[in-house]
N, C-alpha and C positions, 0 to 999 in steps of 0.2 A: 771177611774182602782180605781179597790180596792189592798191591799196587804194580800195575803193568808198564813196560814201558811199550810195548807196540806189540799187539800180532800180526803175522803178513804167512801170505801163501808163497812157496818159491821150492826151486831146485836146492834140495836137501844135497851141501855142501861138501861134510862131510863122513866118517863113520863109517861102516861097511854097505850101510841104504846111503850111502852117494851114489849121486845122480836121479833120486826119485822124487817124485814130487811128494811137500811135504809139506804144513801148519806149526810156524813157530810162536812160540809164546814166550816171549822175554818177560822176564820179572826184572823190575825195579830193586837198585843197592846192592853194593862187592862189598866184604868188607877187604879183598887183595886189589893192589895195583901192581900190577905184574907189567912188566916194562917195554914187553912188546902186546898191549890190551891193544882191542880193535874197535872196543865197543865202550869207549868212557861215558857214554853220551849216555848210556847203562846206571850210570854211579847216580845219579839224581832223578831225570826226567819221567814222569807215567802218572798213571792216573787210576784212581780209585776205582776198581771192580769186584764186583760178587760169580760167586765162582757159578751159579748159572749167567750171569751174561759172557763170563769167560769165556762155557762153555758155548753158550749160545753161535758166540762169535767166532768159534771154531767149526762149529758143527755146518753153518751156512758153508762153508769150502769144499763141503763135499768131500776130503779126504780122507783117510784113513792112519796117513801115519803123523804123528803130532810132539816135535821137540820141541822141552820146556829148559828155557836158556834165560842165561842173566849175560850182566849181571853173576849174584851169585841165588839161583833159589833155594838151597835148602836155609837161609833165613830166615824166610814168610815161613810161619807154621801154618797155611792154610794151605801152602803148595800141597800138601798130604795128602786132603779129602778132593783139589784136585785132582789132582792124578785117577784117587781112585773112579772118581764120574769119570773123566777120559775112558779110564779102562773099561766099568760098566757099557759105556758106548760104547760097546766093541771097535775102538781105536786100539794104535799100537800108539805105544807111549816110551820114548824117552828121553832120559836126561841129564842133560851137558853138565859136571858140576866139578867143582874145581879141586876138589878133592883131599881138599879142609874142613869136610865138614863130614863126620859119620856118616854111611847111606846105612845104618843099621834098620833105621823106620821105613824105608821108602820100601815101598809096595815090591813082592818080590816080583808082578809080572814085570816091572819096569826095565827096559835098555838101559842104562846103568853106563854111561861115557865119561869114567871117574879120571880130569886130569893133572898125574905127578908134575909136578911145576919143578924143574932143571933150574940152576943155578942162574941163568941167565936170566931165570925171568925175576928176581932180584926176591924170592918167595918161597924158592924151595925148605926152607927151615919150617913151615907151618902146614905140609904135608902132612893128613895122618897116616901115617902107616895102618895103620886097623884095620885103614878100609880096602886093603887088598886081600884079604883074611875076610871081608865079607862078599868079597865078589860071586858073584853067581854064575855060573857057567857059559850065559849068553853074553854079557856085558863086558864089556869095554876097555881098556885103557889104553890114553892117549898120553905123550907126552911131545911136546913144544921145544923142539931144540931151535936153537940162533945160534950155533957155534959149535967146535971140540968138541970144547971142555960136554958142552950139553948133553950131548950124543955118547959122549965115555958115561955119564952119570946117568944114560938111560940104558946105556948096555949093562951095569954093575945090577942097576934095580931089576931087570928082566933076569940076570939070574940070580943075585942073592932073592928075591921072592918068587923062583921059580911060574915068573908070568905066560914062558908059554902053557902049561899046565894050568891055570889058575883062573885066565883070560881066554875070550872068546873069539879075540885080538885086540892085536898089542902095533897102535898107529902112532907111526912117528914122522911127525910135518914139521917141514922148517919155517920159520920165521920170516912170513913171507914181504918179498922184499928184500932181507937181511940175506942168507942165509941161500946159497941157489942152487934150487932142487937136484942136478946134477950131482953135482960134487958129495948132498948126502944120501944119491939113490950109490954111490962111490961107496961107499963108506961102511953104509949100512950088506955090498956087497963080497967088500974085500974081507965082510967079520963071518959072513955064511947068515943074516945074524934073519931069524922069521919074524920078521916086523910085515908090517904092509903101510909100504910107504903114502905121505894120505897130502894132498894140497887140496885147498880151499877153492874148490869148484867151482863154486859163485864168483871168488875175486876176479875168473877170469873170465867167464860169462858177463856181470858187469864190475863193473874200473869198484877195486879193492875201499874205496871211502864211499860207494850206496850203501844208503840203505835201506831195510824194508827190501832183502832178497837173503 
């Protein structure tokens, strides 16, 4: 059984799949408390669902792309058989994870988006650095940047861990409403940093507090 916060069909707002229709499966619970978290309602709200029920709910949308997110989805053991079931059903499966839980046993075909916490999150000491050695060539690494210190931290991690080679994409995203995207763009351009600027597309389509999008 899984504790599910919400399942919804929307436009993918992040990653290299941004702009594509996607079914989101948001699991309940997170053991981090990032300063900029935009889904605190997922800490506790949710209902119990079987894997069969989740798969049926996903299938009714008729969409080949599915993202499993949270909260922190890797806190729930049944997320692994859920990912296997979705893959067996022909879905492209994405996993967004906070980067502090090992991705070693995530099915190889899953596209993992691993969030490396910057100091501005208040949770940078929780990063599982071993995950950077567990990345598959199609996986993506994400940095949410709050200020210049966060940017310099991300730039250092990218260089130290050779992420340009290790990851399929490096996503650098400003904290929405806190760091101006133009400022972050100028930093990236000045450093010729080989990353993808990521804006949370759904927050421009709908108002930022809107749930289920």
